[in-house]
C-alpha positions in Angstrom: -139.5 21.8 -171.4 -135.5 21.5 -170.6 -132.8 21.7 -173.0 -131.4 18.6 -171.5 -134.9 16.7 -172.0 -134.9 17.4 -175.8 -131.8 16.8 -176.2 -131.8 13.4 -174.8 -135.2 12.6 -176.5 -133.5 13.5 -179.9 -130.6 11.3 -179.3 -132.8 8.3 -178.5 -135.2 9.2 -181.5 -131.8 9.6 -184.2 -130.7 6.1 -182.9 -134.3 4.3 -183.1 -134.9 5.4 -186.6 -131.1 4.4 -187.5 -131.1 1.1 -186.5 -135.2 0.4 -187.2 -135.1 -1.4 -190.8 -132.8 -4.2 -188.5 -135.8 -4.5 -186.6 -138.7 -4.6 -189.2 -136.5 -6.7 -192.0 -135.3 -9.1 -188.5 -131.9 -9.1 -189.7 -128.8 -7.4 -190.6 -127.6 -6.2 -193.4 -126.7 -9.1 -195.8 -125.4 -9.5 -199.7 -126.7 -13.5 -199.5 -130.3 -13.0 -199.2 -130.4 -10.8 -201.7 -130.6 -10.5 -205.3 -130.9 -7.4 -208.4 -133.0 -4.8 -207.6 -134.0 -6.2 -204.1 -129.9 -5.6 -203.1 -130.1 -1.5 -204.4 -133.5 -1.3 -202.3 -131.5 -2.6 -199.1 -128.7 -0.5 -199.4 -130.6 2.9 -200.2 -132.7 2.4 -197.3 -130.8 1.2 -195.1 -128.7 4.2 -195.9 -131.4 6.8 -195.6 -132.5 5.8 -192.5 -128.9 6.2 -191.2 -128.7 9.8 -193.0 -131.7 11.0 -191.9 -131.1 9.5 -188.4 -128.0 11.6 -188.1 -130.3 14.6 -188.9 -132.6 14.0 -186.1 -129.7 13.9 -183.9 -127.4 17.1 -185.3 -130.9 19.0 -184.7 -131.1 17.8 -181.1 -128.0 18.8 -180.9 -128.0 22.7 -182.9 -130.8 23.4 -180.8 -129.0 22.3 -176.8 -126.2 24.6 -177.9 -128.9 27.4 -179.3 -128.7 30.5 -177.4 -132.0 31.6 -175.6 -132.7 34.6 -176.7 -134.0 37.2 -174.6 -135.9 39.9 -175.5 
């Protein structure tokens, strides 16, 4: 598989992971719609989605620039 295809697919998947909480709930983050523990849970899920998306993108970029080992 081409390195460029792998890089583009990892960036697309990472962005989809980052915006997936908005797609699932149907709205962006708003503190007026939640109370108490739901507010905290929404914040945690959106933060984790952002972190996981960035890790996916980082892994794609890292594998793109990794040198090919020749034997």
